[in-house]
N, C-alpha and C positions, 0 to 999 in steps of 0.2 A: 767616508763622507769626505770630500776636498775641503781642506781648512778646518775640519772638525776637530775639537779638543781631543786629546787622548783619553782613552777609556780605561777604568780599572778592569780587572777580570771580574768574572762574575761572583767568584769567591770572595775577593779583595773587596768588593763592593758590599757583599752581604755582612762581612766583618765589620765595616765601617757604617754599616746601616743604621745602628742605634742612633748615632749622631746626626745621620743624614734626616733620619725620620723625626727626630726631635727638632731640627730645624725647620720643619715643615709641618709640624703639628698644628692642630687646629685648622682643619682643612677649610674652612669658612673664614678663618683668621687673617690678618695681615701680616706681613714681615715688617721689620725695622723702618724700612724706608717706604711703607705704606702700599707697597704692592700686594697682591692677593698670595696666600702662603704657596699656592699650586704654580707661582711663577718660577719656581725650581722644583723640580720633583726628584725622588729616590730612583724612579724607574730610568729617568732620563740619565742620571748619573751612571747606572749599572749596565744599560743594554745599548748595544751598537745601534739600534733602529730606532729610538726613541729619543726625542730632543723635547726640551721645554721653552716657554717663551722667552726665558733670560738668553738662551743659546741662540734662538732664532732671532732677538734682537740684534745680537752681536754679528750674525752670520747671513743675515736675509739676503744680501747680494750674491751669494755663493749657490744659492739653490733656487729651483723652480718650485712653485707652490700650486697645490691643487686644493679647491675648497670643495667639500661634498654636501655643504648644506643646500637646503631647497633655495629655488629662485630668487624669492623674496627676501630672504635673509641676506644671500649673497649680493642683491642688487643695492640693499639698504646701507651694507658697510661690509668691508672685507680687507685682508692685508694687502697691502699694494703689492702688486706685480702677481696677484693669484688669479688663476683661471677655474672655472666651474667644472667639476667633474660629476656630472649628474648620476644619479642612481640608475635612472633607466639607461643611460650609456653603459654602465658597469654590468647591467643585466642583459643587454643585448648578447645574445650568444657568442662567446669568443671559444666555446667549446661544446661539442655534442656527443652522444653516444648514437651511433648508427648500425643497421644490421651488420655491417662490414668492420666495425670496431670506432675506436676513439677518432674523431676528426676535430679539427680546430679552423675556426675562422676569425681571427683577432682584428678584422678590418674595423669594426665599430670604435673599438678602443684606439686603434692606431689614429683614426681620423680624429678624434677628440685630443689625443697628445700631439698630432701635427699642428691643429690649428691654436693649441696652447703653445707653440714655439719649443716643444720638448724633444729633444733627440734622446736616443736609447742611452747615451753615456751620461746624461745629466743626472745630477743629485737632486732628488724631489723630496719635499715634505709635504705630507697630506695632512689636512685638519679638518674638523667639523667644529659643531658648537662645543663639543666635549670630546672625550675619549670615548668611543662606543664602537658599534658593529660595523656601519658603513665606512668608517676610516680604515678598519683593518681590511674590510674587503677591497676598498681601493688599492692596498698595498698588495694584498694577495695577487688582484687581477694584474696589476703592473708586473709583478715577478712571473705571473703565469704567461704573460706575452714576450717573456724574455727581455724585459728592462735589465740593462747592464749597470746602470748608477745605482747608487744606494736610494732606497725608498723608505722615509722615516715617518713616525708619528708625531705629531704636535701633541705632546700629554697635556691634558687640560682644554686644548683647542682655543677657538677664537674667544670663548667667554673669557678666560684667563687674560689673552693678549689684551682684549678691550679693556678690562677692568684695570690692566696695569697702567694704562693711559698710553699704550704703544700706539703707533701711527695707524690709522685705518683710511680708507677711501671708499667713495661709491662712483669714481670715475670709472668710464668703461674701460675694460682691460685692452691692452693691445700686444701684438706679438708678431714676429716674422715667421710665418708658417715653415713648419720643416716637413721633410719627407721621412716619416717614422716608419722603420721597417722593422716588423716584430718578428720574432721567432719562438713561437709556443716552447715553453720549457715545461715538460710532462714531470719534470721531477718534484714539482709543487702539487700537482694535480694526483688524485685518486679516482681513477675512471671506475665505472660501474664493475668492470672484469677485474680491475686490480683489487677491489674490495672482495668479490664474490671468490677469488681465489685463496683468500686467507680466512673464509668463514665457513664453518663446517654446521651439521645440525645442531651440535651441542654447544660450539664455543669458537671462539675466534683465536687465530694463530698469533695476532699481532695487537696491539692495544689500539681499540676504536674508541673514541669519545664521542657521546651524543651530548651536542651542546644546548640542546632544547630543553624545555621546562620538563619538570618530572612526569606531569600529567600527559605531556604529548609521548613521552618516553614510554609510559605504560599503556598507551593507546586510548587514553581517557579522553584528552583534548584532539579531536578529530579535524584536521585542517585540510582543505583540498578534496576534490572529488577523485579520491583513491580507491584502490580495492582492499586494501588492508591497513591497519594501524598498530603501532606498536615501535620496537626498535631493532637494529640489526642484531642478530643474535650474538653474544658474547661483548657487546658495546656496554661501555660504563657511561653513566648520565653523570655530567658536570654541567649544570646550567651556566652559560656564559657570562651572565651577571656577576658570579662570583669572583670573576678576574677585575672587576672595576670597581672602583672606589665610588658608589653612585653619588654622594654627598659632593664630594671634591670635583668630580667628572674627569676623573684620572685613573690609570692604572693603579691597582692596588701595589703595595710596597714590594720591591724583590723578594725579601724574606716571607711575605705573605704568599706571593705567586709559588715560590720554591716549596712551602709547605703543601698548599693547594695541588699543585700539579706533580711533584716529584715524590711528595711523603705521601700523601692521603690518596692520590689517584695513581700512584705505583708507578710513576714513569720515570724513575731515576736511571735505568737501564737503556741505554742507547744502541744496542745492537741490532734493533729491527725497526721497520718502519712505524710509525703513529698516525693514526688517520683521523681526521675529525670531520663532523658531518653536522647537519641540522635539517632545516625543512628544504631550503634552497641553495646552500652554501654560505650564506651571508654571515649567520650566527656562527656557523662553523670556522669562519675565517679568524674570529678571536683567538679560539684554541690554536690555531695554525701558527697565528702570529706569536702568541705566548711561548709556544712549544721552541719555536725557532729563536725567539730571544732567550730563552733558558738553555740554548746550544744544542737543542735535537737536530741532529744532523739530516735525519730524514721523515720531515712532516709534510704530511700531504692533506689537502681538503678536497673531501668527496664532493665534486662538481654537481651531480645530479641530487645528492643527498636524498632525503626520505620522498620528497616529489617524484623521485626516480625510482627508488628501491620499493615505494609503495604500489607501484603498479606492476610489479613482477611477480613471479610464482616461485614457490619452494619446489615444484616439481622440475624447474630449471636450476636449480642450485642457490636460488637467493633466499636463504633462510632469515627468519625473523622470529621474534618473541614477543607476546603481548600479555598484558594483565598486571592488576596492581600486584606491587610487591615483588615483581620479577625483575633479574637483572641486579646490578650494583648501583648504587645511587651514592655519589660524593656531595656531601652538603655543608662543606666546612665552613662557607660564610653565607649560607642560604639564610 
């Protein structure tokens, strides 16, 4: 990111993590200067694409801002210069599975970014009320349409920014419209066939992470008008909420995330793709983002997720497993 402070390597950051975590302990407390503890976060210190309110306060003029909160919250108060990136805009199809294979139409996303005055090389910070799934889905979406600048998460979100007494506004945003020219990056997207080629009747050849609840994973919580319920054969269940410190509304510490993802989920080997999915790809984006920040070089989010896989047939090679107690469940922070 242009003008961004130098980052420690992940291992250096984890080595120093005890001091950093102690400095922000008491997630609902305050720092010595009266700002909320999450004004500075361990994840922002360690990860390339995570910033905190302290960093944004010092660098706001060097980045474009996208706010993923609902319209009423955005209209009431937002960070000056921010434009709204609605969930409906994100979910307008920028990719699709067709009988002829994977096709992409990023037009809806490009129009939103153009109206916000964002060009492909701009550095962007995304924020919501806290750190959650829509924020990471926005980051994934920009990466999927080939954004060339950095796209970062504001850890802790608007809640921390406002509580710290930083500047907010309700004035209508303005921008000079750009001609955003997207170019789909399939390197962050796992298509239906990409997944199917790596799944057999008995197992998966690469790590596949199901970010839904365990009840959905086992086929007990049935969502949508689908033909089948359960999980992709060979997938490991790691509910997305385990990566987030819900009380503080920020990402868990880098040490916790490394324990969860690299140790307990067994993703320390980076010699193969890792695929995340959920019901529609939104929750899966949390896993995609965490893997990317932990240094996974080939992390992909299955765009269709279970809403797609659940309509398919094993007879065509789309294998699934269902039933309580099946598969592997990682519940480190459940």
